[in-house]
C-alpha positions as CSV (number, residue, x, y, z in Angstrom):
1,M,-0.1,0.2,0.0
2,L,0.8,3.5,-0.2
3,P,1.7,5.2,2.7
4,A,-0.2,7.4,4.4
5,A,1.0,10.6,3.5
6,A,1.4,9.5,0.2
7,Q,-2.6,9.2,0.2
8,D,-3.5,12.4,1.5
9,A,-4.1,14.5,-1.7
10,P,-6.2,17.4,-0.5
11,L,-8.5,19.0,-3.3
12,P,-9.4,22.8,-4.3
13,R,-13.0,23.4,-3.5
14,E,-13.7,24.0,-7.3
15,A,-12.3,21.9,-10.1
16,Q,-8.9,23.4,-11.7
17,I,-9.5,23.6,-15.6
18,G,-6.5,25.5,-16.3
19,P,-5.8,27.1,-19.5
20,R,-6.8,24.3,-22.2
21,P,-10.7,24.1,-22.4
22,F,-10.4,28.0,-23.4
23,Y,-7.5,27.5,-25.8
24,L,-10.1,25.1,-27.4
25,V,-12.9,27.4,-27.4
26,D,-10.6,30.1,-28.6
27,R,-9.9,27.9,-31.7
28,M,-13.6,26.7,-32.4
29,K,-15.6,28.0,-35.8
30,D,-17.5,31.0,-34.9
31,G,-21.3,30.4,-34.1
32,P,-23.4,30.1,-31.1
33,L,-21.8,27.4,-29.4
34,K,-18.5,29.3,-29.5
35,R,-20.0,32.3,-28.3
36,Q,-21.7,30.6,-25.5
37,L,-18.9,28.6,-23.8
38,S,-16.5,31.7,-24.5
39,Q,-19.0,33.5,-21.9
40,C,-18.8,30.6,-19.5
41,T,-16.0,31.6,-16.4
42,G,-17.2,29.3,-14.0
43,P,-17.5,28.4,-11.1
44,F,-16.0,24.6,-12.3
45,H,-17.5,21.6,-10.3
46,K,-16.8,18.0,-10.5
47,T,-19.0,16.1,-12.6
48,D,-19.5,12.2,-13.2
49,F,-19.9,13.0,-17.1
50,S,-15.9,13.8,-16.9
51,I,-14.3,10.4,-16.6
52,G,-10.6,10.3,-16.5
53,H,-9.1,8.0,-18.6
54,R,-6.2,6.1,-17.3
55,G,-6.4,9.3,-15.3
56,A,-4.8,12.7,-17.0
57,A,-2.7,10.7,-19.6
58,L,-2.3,13.5,-22.1
59,Q,0.1,14.9,-19.6
60,F,0.9,12.6,-16.9
61,P,1.9,8.5,-16.9
62,E,-1.2,6.6,-17.8
63,H,-2.5,5.1,-14.6
64,S,-0.1,6.6,-12.0
65,R,-1.0,8.1,-9.2
66,E,0.1,11.7,-10.5
67,S,-2.0,11.0,-13.2
68,Y,-4.8,10.2,-10.9
69,V,-4.6,12.8,-8.7
70,A,-4.4,15.5,-11.7
71,A,-7.6,14.0,-13.1
72,A,-9.5,14.5,-9.9
73,R,-8.4,18.2,-9.2
74,M,-9.7,19.0,-12.9
75,G,-13.2,17.5,-11.6
76,A,-13.3,13.9,-13.0
77,G,-16.3,12.3,-11.0
78,I,-15.1,9.2,-12.2
79,I,-11.0,7.4,-12.5
80,E,-10.4,4.5,-14.4
81,C,-7.9,2.0,-13.6
82,D,-7.3,-0.8,-16.3
83,V,-7.1,-4.1,-14.3
84,T,-4.3,-6.7,-15.2
85,F,-2.5,-9.6,-13.3
86,T,0.8,-10.1,-11.9
87,K,2.7,-13.5,-12.2
88,D,1.7,-14.0,-8.6
89,R,-1.8,-13.3,-9.8
90,E,-2.2,-9.9,-7.9
91,L,-4.4,-7.2,-9.8
92,V,-2.7,-3.8,-10.7
93,C,-3.2,-1.1,-13.0
94,R,-1.8,-1.0,-16.6
95,H,-3.3,-0.2,-19.9
96,S,-3.0,-3.6,-21.2
97,Q,-0.9,-7.0,-19.9
98,C,2.4,-6.6,-21.7
99,D,2.9,-2.8,-21.8
100,L,5.6,-2.8,-19.5
101,H,8.2,-1.8,-22.1
102,T,6.3,1.1,-23.2
103,T,4.9,2.2,-19.9
104,T,7.3,2.2,-17.4
105,N,11.2,1.7,-17.0
106,I,11.4,-1.9,-17.1
107,L,14.1,-2.0,-19.9
108,T,16.4,-0.3,-17.8
109,V,16.2,-2.3,-15.0
110,P,18.6,-5.4,-15.6
111,A,17.1,-7.8,-13.5
112,L,13.7,-7.3,-14.5
113,A,14.3,-7.0,-18.2
114,A,16.1,-10.4,-18.1
115,K,12.0,-11.9,-17.1
116,C,10.4,-10.1,-20.0
117,A,8.8,-12.4,-22.6
118,Q,10.8,-10.9,-25.4
119,S,14.1,-9.3,-24.6
120,F,15.0,-6.1,-26.1
121,T,15.9,-6.1,-29.8
122,P,18.2,-3.2,-31.4
123,A,16.8,-1.5,-34.5
124,N,18.8,-2.8,-37.7
125,P,18.3,0.1,-40.4
126,A,20.3,-2.4,-42.9
127,T,17.7,-5.0,-42.4
128,G,14.8,-2.4,-41.8
129,R,14.3,-4.5,-38.5
130,K,12.5,-2.2,-36.0
131,A,13.8,-2.2,-32.2
132,S,11.4,-4.5,-30.2
133,A,10.6,-5.6,-26.8
134,R,7.5,-7.4,-24.9
135,C,7.5,-6.9,-21.0
136,C,4.2,-8.2,-19.3
137,T,2.7,-7.9,-15.6
138,S,2.5,-11.5,-15.7
139,D,6.4,-11.8,-16.2
140,I,6.7,-10.3,-13.1
141,T,5.9,-10.8,-9.3
142,L,3.7,-8.0,-7.6
143,A,6.9,-7.4,-5.3
144,E,8.7,-6.9,-8.6
145,F,6.0,-4.5,-10.2
146,R,6.4,-1.6,-7.1
147,T,10.1,-1.5,-8.0
148,L,9.3,-0.1,-11.4
149,T,8.5,3.5,-12.6
150,A,5.3,4.6,-14.7
151,K,6.5,6.8,-17.6
152,M,4.7,8.4,-20.7
153,D,3.3,5.7,-22.7
154,G,5.8,5.3,-26.2
155,F,8.7,4.0,-27.7
156,N,11.5,4.7,-30.4
157,P,11.6,2.5,-32.9
158,D,14.5,3.4,-34.6
159,A,16.5,2.6,-31.2
160,K,20.0,0.9,-30.4
161,T,19.4,0.7,-26.6
162,P,16.8,0.1,-24.2
163,E,17.5,3.8,-23.1
164,E,16.6,5.4,-26.2
165,Y,13.8,2.7,-26.9
166,Q,11.9,4.1,-23.8
167,N,12.2,7.8,-25.0
168,G,9.4,7.6,-27.8
169,T,6.9,9.8,-26.1
170,P,4.9,11.3,-28.7
171,R,5.7,15.6,-29.6
172,W,2.1,16.4,-29.1
173,R,2.5,14.9,-24.7
174,T,5.0,15.9,-22.7
175,D,7.8,14.5,-20.5
176,L,7.5,17.8,-18.1
177,Y,6.0,15.3,-15.6
178,A,7.1,12.1,-16.3
179,H,10.1,11.5,-14.5
180,S,8.9,9.7,-11.4
181,G,5.4,8.5,-11.6
182,T,4.2,6.2,-9.1
183,L,2.9,3.0,-10.3
184,M,-0.7,1.7,-8.6
185,T,-1.7,-1.9,-7.6
186,H,-5.6,-2.1,-8.0
187,D,-5.9,-1.9,-4.4
188,E,-4.0,1.0,-4.0
189,S,-6.6,2.8,-7.0
190,I,-9.4,2.1,-5.0
191,A,-7.9,3.6,-1.6
192,L,-6.8,6.6,-3.6
193,I,-9.8,7.3,-5.8
194,R,-11.9,6.7,-2.8
195,S,-9.6,9.5,-1.0
196,L,-10.3,12.0,-4.1
197,G,-13.9,11.4,-3.8
198,A,-14.6,10.1,-7.1
199,K,-16.2,7.1,-8.5
200,F,-14.5,4.1,-10.2
201,T,-14.3,2.7,-13.8
202,P,-12.0,-0.5,-13.3
203,E,-11.5,-2.2,-16.8
204,L,-11.2,-6.1,-16.6
205,K,-8.1,-6.2,-19.7
206,A,-8.2,-9.0,-21.8
207,P,-5.2,-11.7,-20.9
208,E,-2.2,-11.5,-23.3
209,V,-1.3,-15.0,-22.0
210,P,-3.1,-18.6,-22.4
211,M,-5.9,-18.6,-19.6
212,P,-6.9,-20.5,-17.5
213,F,-2.9,-18.9,-16.3
214,E,-1.2,-21.4,-14.9
215,G,-3.3,-24.0,-14.8
216,D,-6.1,-22.7,-12.8
217,Y,-6.6,-18.8,-12.9
218,T,-9.7,-19.1,-14.8
219,Q,-11.3,-15.6,-17.0
220,E,-14.0,-15.9,-14.1
221,K,-11.5,-16.0,-11.4
222,Y,-10.2,-12.9,-12.7
223,A,-13.3,-11.1,-13.2
224,S,-14.5,-11.8,-9.7
225,Q,-11.3,-11.7,-8.3
226,M,-11.5,-7.5,-9.5
227,L,-15.0,-7.0,-7.7
228,D,-14.0,-8.7,-5.0
229,A,-11.6,-5.6,-4.0
230,Y,-14.6,-3.5,-3.9
231,K,-16.6,-5.1,-1.7
232,K,-13.6,-6.1,0.8
233,A,-12.7,-2.2,0.9
234,G,-16.5,-1.3,1.3
235,I,-17.3,0.8,-2.1
236,P,-20.8,0.7,-2.6
237,P,-22.0,-0.8,-6.0
238,G,-23.3,2.1,-7.3
239,D,-19.9,3.8,-7.3
240,V,-18.3,1.0,-9.5
241,F,-18.7,1.0,-13.4
242,A,-17.2,-2.5,-13.8
243,Q,-16.2,-2.5,-18.1
244,S,-15.1,-5.0,-20.1
245,F,-14.5,-5.5,-23.8
246,N,-15.8,-9.1,-23.6
247,L,-19.5,-9.8,-23.1
248,A,-18.8,-12.9,-21.4
249,D,-17.5,-10.7,-18.4
250,V,-20.3,-8.8,-18.2
251,L,-22.6,-11.7,-18.0
252,H,-20.4,-13.1,-15.8
253,W,-21.1,-10.1,-13.5
254,L,-24.6,-9.9,-14.0
255,K,-25.0,-13.4,-13.0
256,T,-22.6,-13.6,-9.8
257,E,-22.5,-9.8,-8.6
258,P,-25.8,-8.3,-9.8
259,A,-26.0,-5.4,-7.5
260,F,-22.3,-4.4,-9.5
261,G,-23.5,-6.1,-13.3
262,A,-26.7,-3.6,-13.0
263,Q,-24.3,-1.2,-14.3
264,A,-21.3,-3.1,-15.7
265,V,-20.2,-1.1,-19.0
266,Y,-20.1,-3.5,-22.4
267,L,-16.9,-1.7,-24.2
268,E,-17.4,-2.0,-28.0
269,D,-14.7,-3.2,-30.0
270,R,-17.1,-5.4,-32.5
271,Y,-15.9,-3.0,-35.6
272,D,-11.8,-4.1,-35.3
273,K,-13.1,-8.2,-34.2
274,Q,-16.7,-8.6,-36.3
275,G,-17.0,-6.2,-38.8
276,L,-19.4,-3.9,-37.0
277,D,-20.5,-1.0,-39.3
278,P,-22.3,1.8,-37.5
279,G,-24.2,2.4,-40.4
280,K,-25.4,-1.2,-41.0
281,P,-27.6,-2.7,-38.2
282,E,-27.2,-6.2,-39.6
283,T,-23.6,-6.0,-38.8
284,W,-24.2,-5.6,-34.9
285,K,-24.6,-8.9,-33.7
286,P,-25.7,-9.0,-30.8
287,S,-28.4,-6.1,-31.3
288,M,-29.2,-3.1,-29.3
289,A,-32.4,-4.8,-28.2
290,E,-30.9,-8.7,-28.2
291,L,-28.3,-6.6,-25.6
292,R,-30.4,-5.3,-23.8
293,A,-32.5,-8.2,-23.1
294,Q,-29.4,-9.9,-21.8
295,G,-29.0,-6.9,-19.0
296,V,-26.9,-4.6,-20.5
297,R,-27.4,-1.5,-19.8
298,I,-24.5,0.8,-20.4
299,L,-22.5,0.7,-24.0
300,A,-19.2,2.2,-24.5
301,P,-18.2,3.0,-28.0
302,P,-15.2,5.1,-29.4
303,I,-16.6,8.8,-30.5
304,W,-16.4,8.2,-34.2
305,A,-19.2,4.8,-34.1
306,M,-21.5,7.4,-32.5
307,L,-21.3,10.2,-35.1
308,A,-21.7,10.8,-38.8
309,L,-21.8,13.3,-41.4
310,S,-25.2,14.7,-42.8
311,D,-25.5,15.5,-46.6
312,N,-24.0,19.3,-45.9
313,K,-20.9,17.5,-43.7
314,E,-22.6,18.7,-40.5
315,I,-21.6,16.4,-37.3
316,V,-24.6,14.2,-36.5
317,P,-25.3,10.8,-34.2
318,S,-24.9,8.2,-35.9
319,E,-27.5,5.3,-36.5
320,Y,-25.7,2.9,-34.3
321,A,-25.9,5.7,-31.3
322,R,-29.2,6.7,-32.4
323,A,-30.5,2.5,-32.3
324,A,-28.7,2.3,-28.8
325,K,-30.9,5.1,-27.0
326,A,-34.1,3.9,-28.5
327,A,-33.2,0.4,-26.9
328,G,-32.8,1.9,-23.9
329,L,-29.2,1.8,-23.6
330,D,-27.0,4.5,-21.8
331,L,-24.0,5.4,-24.1
332,I,-20.5,6.7,-22.6
333,G,-17.7,7.5,-25.2
334,W,-14.2,7.2,-25.3
335,S,-11.7,8.8,-25.5
336,L,-11.5,13.0,-26.2
337,E,-8.1,14.4,-26.2
338,R,-6.5,11.2,-27.4
339,D,-5.9,12.0,-31.2
340,G,-3.3,14.9,-30.7
341,P,-3.7,17.8,-32.6
342,L,-6.8,18.2,-35.2
343,H,-5.9,20.1,-37.9
344,K,-5.1,17.4,-40.0
345,G,-9.0,15.9,-38.9
346,G,-7.6,13.7,-36.5
347,G,-7.1,10.0,-36.1
348,F,-8.8,7.2,-35.0
349,Y,-11.3,8.7,-32.8
350,H,-12.7,11.1,-35.3
351,R,-12.4,8.7,-38.4
352,S,-16.0,9.3,-39.4
353,V,-16.1,12.7,-39.5
354,K,-12.6,13.7,-40.8
355,P,-13.9,16.1,-43.4
356,A,-15.5,18.0,-40.6
357,I,-12.3,18.3,-38.4
358,D,-9.8,20.9,-39.2
359,R,-8.8,22.6,-35.9
360,D,-7.9,21.7,-32.4
361,G,-11.8,23.6,-31.2
362,D,-13.2,20.8,-32.9
363,T,-13.2,19.0,-30.2
364,M,-16.1,21.3,-28.4
365,T,-18.5,20.8,-31.4
366,V,-17.8,17.2,-31.4
367,L,-18.3,16.7,-27.5
368,D,-21.4,19.2,-27.7
369,V,-22.9,16.7,-30.2
370,L,-22.0,13.8,-28.2
371,A,-24.0,15.3,-25.1
372,R,-26.7,17.1,-26.3
373,Q,-27.7,15.1,-29.8
374,V,-26.2,11.6,-28.8
375,G,-27.2,12.1,-25.1
376,I,-24.0,10.5,-24.1
377,R,-23.8,9.8,-19.8
378,G,-20.1,10.4,-19.6
379,M,-16.9,11.0,-21.7
380,F,-13.6,9.4,-21.2
381,S,-10.9,12.1,-21.5
382,D,-7.1,12.0,-21.7
383,W,-7.5,15.9,-20.3
384,P,-10.7,15.7,-18.0
385,A,-10.2,19.7,-17.5
386,T,-11.9,19.7,-21.3
387,T,-15.2,17.3,-19.8
388,T,-15.5,19.1,-16.8
389,F,-15.6,22.6,-18.5
390,Y,-18.3,21.6,-20.7
391,A,-20.5,20.2,-18.5
392,S,-19.7,22.7,-15.8
393,C,-20.9,25.3,-18.6
394,M,-23.7,23.6,-19.8
395,G,-25.4,23.0,-16.2
396,M,-25.0,19.2,-16.4
397,K,-24.5,17.3,-13.2
């Protein structure tokens, strides 16, 4: 556990949003929304609409104590811990089971680098081979995990040394706050997020090792272990939004822990695995009505799946989004402020509306369509100040 003093993170009485939301508003296209947001000067308040995606990952190492505290100070009412497991089956916060080589300093710790599933291989310009490595939480014990330091997610594919490989933060993020990120176990995240007065959205990450792990650690045990931690800590089920891309996990929680399962979040990735097209209902398997009938109440797709372009190139709700709402499903979006600068149309998160995106201020335009036309209940953001600002200005809780 973190020392008691390290968990003491007093928050200001009002959310501290800093200059970025105003920067985005200044760069919006002229119109009623820009005028309305330009006149908003606060007060700004904590809101469940603002969900800290891995904390505040635009500037702080994701899933670090520093990232979580920053998210809470910016008014995130809900904060995410992506949950995976170590070699000794302890739960920790990492975006994926096998990302330690890009999110921590493990490659520069020889004793632990030696335990990685794939050791560091330098780039070879003569053959075109890129630098690579693969280090998983399941390669090391909890005690070993605790000795690592979090860094900004990234790597240098042209690296000749482990140090060069780990120096690969995208240019539109920053290493200014990343020299000593504090890794978090799942239990530590619960204690910290509770002390910050926020709610929880743990995501059960897909294992990247064969399951059952080492013989008897099944997917069901893993899924139950995650929720057991909240029960043990005395967290009310209504404060926990358990997530998974695996529908079977959500159905398991509905069956075994219905109080938690009632607001479990089914994360959408069927576009990648099953050819789901937001404009073609025949590709939605299960359908929206079938998901609702199985007990799912909250669906969380990427931003682009909920948006489309009208004939006159305006951003509007997609057929997928309209159908979800019609079926009685709540929607949560992911992830704002993750594409980097939007002057070239954005990347993955804006791919369905790219022709309408040409400036950073379009972040606010997209958020407004999602909030007021799609009717999302919350938005994951790499910089929660943006969503906090919008929700406060629009009178949202």
